[in-house]
C-alpha positions as CSV (number, residue, x, y, z in Angstrom):
1,X,-6.1,-7.3,24.3
2,X,-6.5,-4.0,22.6
3,X,-9.3,-4.2,19.7
4,X,-10.3,-0.6,19.1
5,X,-8.9,2.8,19.8
6,X,-10.0,6.2,19.1
7,X,-7.6,9.1,19.4
8,X,-5.6,11.8,17.4
9,X,-2.8,11.0,15.0
10,X,0.2,12.7,16.5
11,X,2.9,11.8,13.9
12,X,3.5,9.3,11.1
13,X,6.4,6.9,11.2
14,X,8.0,4.7,8.6
15,X,10.8,2.2,9.4
16,X,11.9,0.2,6.2
17,X,8.9,-1.5,4.5
18,X,6.8,-0.8,7.9
19,X,4.5,2.4,8.4
20,X,2.3,3.6,11.1
21,X,1.3,6.3,13.3
22,X,1.5,7.6,16.8
23,X,-2.1,7.6,17.9
24,X,-2.8,9.8,21.1
25,X,-5.9,8.4,23.4
26,X,-6.6,10.1,26.6
27,X,-2.6,11.4,27.0
28,X,-1.3,8.0,26.0
29,X,0.4,7.6,22.7
30,X,0.0,4.1,20.9
31,X,2.2,3.2,18.1
32,X,0.2,1.3,15.4
33,X,1.2,-0.3,12.3
34,X,-0.8,0.8,9.3
35,X,-0.7,0.0,5.5
36,X,0.9,3.0,3.7
37,X,-2.2,3.6,1.8
38,X,-4.2,3.8,5.1
39,X,-1.5,6.1,6.6
40,X,-1.5,8.8,3.8
41,X,-5.4,9.0,4.2
42,X,-5.3,10.0,7.8
43,X,-5.2,13.7,8.6
44,X,-3.1,15.0,11.8
45,X,-4.5,16.0,15.0
46,X,-8.0,14.7,13.4
47,X,-10.0,12.2,15.8
48,X,-9.6,8.9,14.3
49,X,-11.1,5.4,15.2
50,X,-9.0,2.2,14.3
51,X,-9.9,-1.4,14.7
52,X,-6.9,-3.0,16.2
53,X,-5.3,-6.4,16.2
54,X,-2.6,-7.0,18.9
55,X,0.2,-9.3,18.5
56,X,1.9,-10.4,21.7
57,X,5.5,-11.7,21.6
58,X,8.2,-12.4,24.3
59,X,10.2,-9.3,23.2
60,X,6.8,-6.8,23.3
61,X,3.4,-6.3,21.8
62,X,2.7,-4.6,18.5
63,X,-0.5,-3.3,17.1
64,X,-1.9,-3.2,13.8
65,X,-4.8,-0.7,12.9
66,X,-7.5,-0.8,10.1
67,X,-10.0,1.5,9.1
68,X,-13.0,-0.7,9.7
69,X,-13.8,-4.1,11.4
70,X,-14.3,-6.1,8.1
71,X,-10.6,-5.2,7.1
72,X,-9.3,-6.3,10.7
73,X,-11.1,-9.3,10.6
74,X,-9.7,-10.3,7.0
75,X,-6.2,-9.6,8.4
76,X,-6.9,-12.3,11.0
77,X,-8.2,-14.7,8.8
78,X,-4.8,-14.1,6.5
79,X,-2.3,-14.5,9.4
80,X,-4.1,-17.5,10.5
81,X,-2.8,-19.3,7.4
82,X,0.7,-21.0,8.0
83,X,3.7,-19.0,6.5
84,X,1.6,-15.7,6.7
85,X,2.8,-13.6,9.4
86,X,1.4,-9.9,10.5
87,X,3.7,-8.1,7.9
88,X,2.8,-10.3,5.0
89,X,-0.9,-9.8,6.0
90,X,-0.3,-6.2,5.9
91,X,1.4,-6.4,2.5
92,X,-1.6,-8.0,1.0
93,X,-3.9,-5.4,2.2
94,X,-1.4,-2.7,0.8
95,X,-1.5,-4.4,-2.6
96,X,-5.4,-5.1,-2.8
97,X,-8.4,-3.6,-1.3
98,X,-10.5,-5.7,0.8
99,X,-13.1,-6.6,-2.0
100,X,-9.9,-7.4,-4.6
101,X,-8.2,-9.5,-2.1
102,X,-11.3,-11.6,-1.4
103,X,-11.8,-11.7,-4.9
104,X,-8.4,-13.1,-5.6
105,X,-8.3,-15.6,-2.9
106,X,-11.8,-17.0,-4.0
107,X,-10.7,-17.2,-7.9
108,X,-7.4,-18.6,-7.0
109,X,-5.6,-15.6,-8.7
110,X,-2.1,-16.5,-7.6
111,X,-0.8,-14.0,-9.9
112,X,-2.3,-11.2,-8.1
113,X,-1.6,-12.5,-4.6
114,X,2.1,-12.8,-5.4
115,X,2.1,-9.0,-6.0
116,X,2.3,-8.5,-2.3
117,X,5.6,-8.3,-0.9
118,X,6.7,-11.5,0.8
119,X,4.0,-13.7,-0.9
120,X,5.4,-16.6,-2.8
121,X,3.7,-19.2,-5.0
122,X,3.4,-21.7,-2.5
123,X,2.1,-19.1,0.2
124,X,-0.5,-17.6,-2.3
125,X,-1.6,-21.3,-2.9
126,X,-2.1,-22.0,0.9
127,X,-4.1,-18.8,1.0
128,X,-6.4,-19.8,-1.7
129,X,-6.9,-23.3,-0.6
130,X,-7.4,-22.5,3.1
131,X,-9.5,-19.3,2.8
132,X,-11.6,-19.5,-0.3
133,X,-14.4,-21.6,1.1
134,X,-15.0,-19.6,4.5
135,X,-14.5,-16.2,2.6
136,X,-16.9,-17.2,-0.3
137,X,-19.4,-18.2,2.5
138,X,-19.0,-15.2,4.6
139,X,-18.9,-12.5,1.5
140,X,-21.0,-14.3,-0.8
141,X,-18.3,-15.0,-3.6
142,X,-18.0,-18.0,-6.0
143,X,-15.6,-20.2,-4.3
144,X,-15.4,-22.6,-7.7
145,X,-14.6,-20.3,-10.7
146,X,-15.0,-21.8,-14.1
147,X,-12.0,-24.0,-14.8
148,X,-11.8,-22.9,-18.7
149,X,-13.3,-19.3,-18.5
150,X,-14.4,-18.5,-21.8
151,X,-14.2,-22.2,-23.4
152,X,-17.0,-24.0,-24.7
153,X,-15.5,-27.0,-23.4
154,X,-16.4,-25.4,-19.8
155,X,-19.9,-25.3,-20.6
156,X,-20.5,-29.2,-20.1
157,X,-20.2,-30.1,-16.3
158,X,-19.6,-33.7,-17.2
159,X,-16.6,-33.0,-19.4
160,X,-15.1,-30.7,-16.6
161,X,-15.8,-33.2,-13.8
162,X,-14.2,-35.9,-15.9
163,X,-11.0,-33.8,-16.6
164,X,-10.6,-32.6,-13.0
165,X,-11.2,-36.2,-11.5
166,X,-8.5,-37.7,-13.9
167,X,-5.9,-35.0,-12.9
168,X,-6.8,-35.2,-9.3
169,X,-6.3,-39.0,-9.5
170,X,-3.0,-38.5,-10.8
171,X,-2.0,-36.2,-7.6
172,X,-2.5,-32.8,-8.8
173,X,-3.9,-30.4,-6.5
174,X,-7.1,-28.4,-7.3
175,X,-5.3,-24.8,-8.0
176,X,-2.8,-26.7,-10.1
177,X,-5.6,-28.3,-12.2
178,X,-7.7,-24.8,-12.7
179,X,-4.4,-23.2,-13.6
180,X,-3.4,-25.9,-16.1
181,X,-6.8,-26.0,-17.8
182,X,-7.0,-22.2,-18.1
183,X,-3.3,-22.0,-19.6
184,X,-4.3,-24.5,-22.1
185,X,-7.4,-22.8,-23.1
186,X,-5.4,-19.4,-23.5
187,X,-2.2,-20.8,-25.0
188,X,-0.8,-20.0,-28.2
189,X,-1.3,-23.4,-29.8
190,X,-4.5,-25.0,-30.9
191,X,-7.2,-25.8,-28.1
192,X,-8.3,-29.2,-28.1
193,X,-11.8,-29.7,-29.5
194,X,-14.6,-29.8,-26.8
195,X,-15.3,-33.3,-27.1
196,X,-11.9,-35.0,-26.9
197,X,-11.2,-35.4,-23.3
198,X,-8.1,-37.3,-23.8
199,X,-6.5,-34.5,-25.9
200,X,-7.5,-32.2,-23.1
201,X,-5.8,-34.5,-20.5
202,X,-2.6,-34.8,-22.6
203,X,-2.5,-30.9,-22.9
204,X,-2.8,-30.5,-19.3
205,X,-0.3,-32.8,-18.3
206,X,2.2,-31.4,-20.7
207,X,1.5,-28.1,-19.3
208,X,1.9,-29.5,-15.8
209,X,5.0,-31.2,-16.5
210,X,6.5,-28.0,-18.1
211,X,5.3,-25.9,-14.9
212,X,7.1,-28.0,-12.6
213,X,10.3,-28.6,-14.4
């Protein structure tokens, strides 16, 4: 398997939403997929190093190149999630820098993840659920963002835990719960009083019912 290449870009190519270069290494030309942002930063005929992930299929082999090892390794984690193929992984890295993408996954920022071409809501949820803990441990991020950022209700851990546990018992996923609490806190109508847990539960259930309708 090819994991690293050093050579000189001879030409750039674009096919639909795919982009890349022909990298000449020791008189051999390798076609390597790149994000368009990375492609635009390269200088033709200037020695370039790429960290590479090779995808082997029955109909051939494809190479995906990255400017540094951390980006290549993040790409490998992305495509390890069900429903995220190499092109979706490249789309995520095209939409976000490595740090932005890690922050979006660790904080459960589904809206940011869904901006990438080919990433829908369910896929974004899987990315956040499956990768946030491991990415947080690897990169020192917070994998458990405040459920109600900016709200005084969120300052009482017992209240947060009670609300989360109640909604979890009712069958809602962790990401859905966080989105519901944030949406209620940021909503146009009056936010429930901090000490009224039942009112928060009713408001969150109302939002969740509307979101799934």
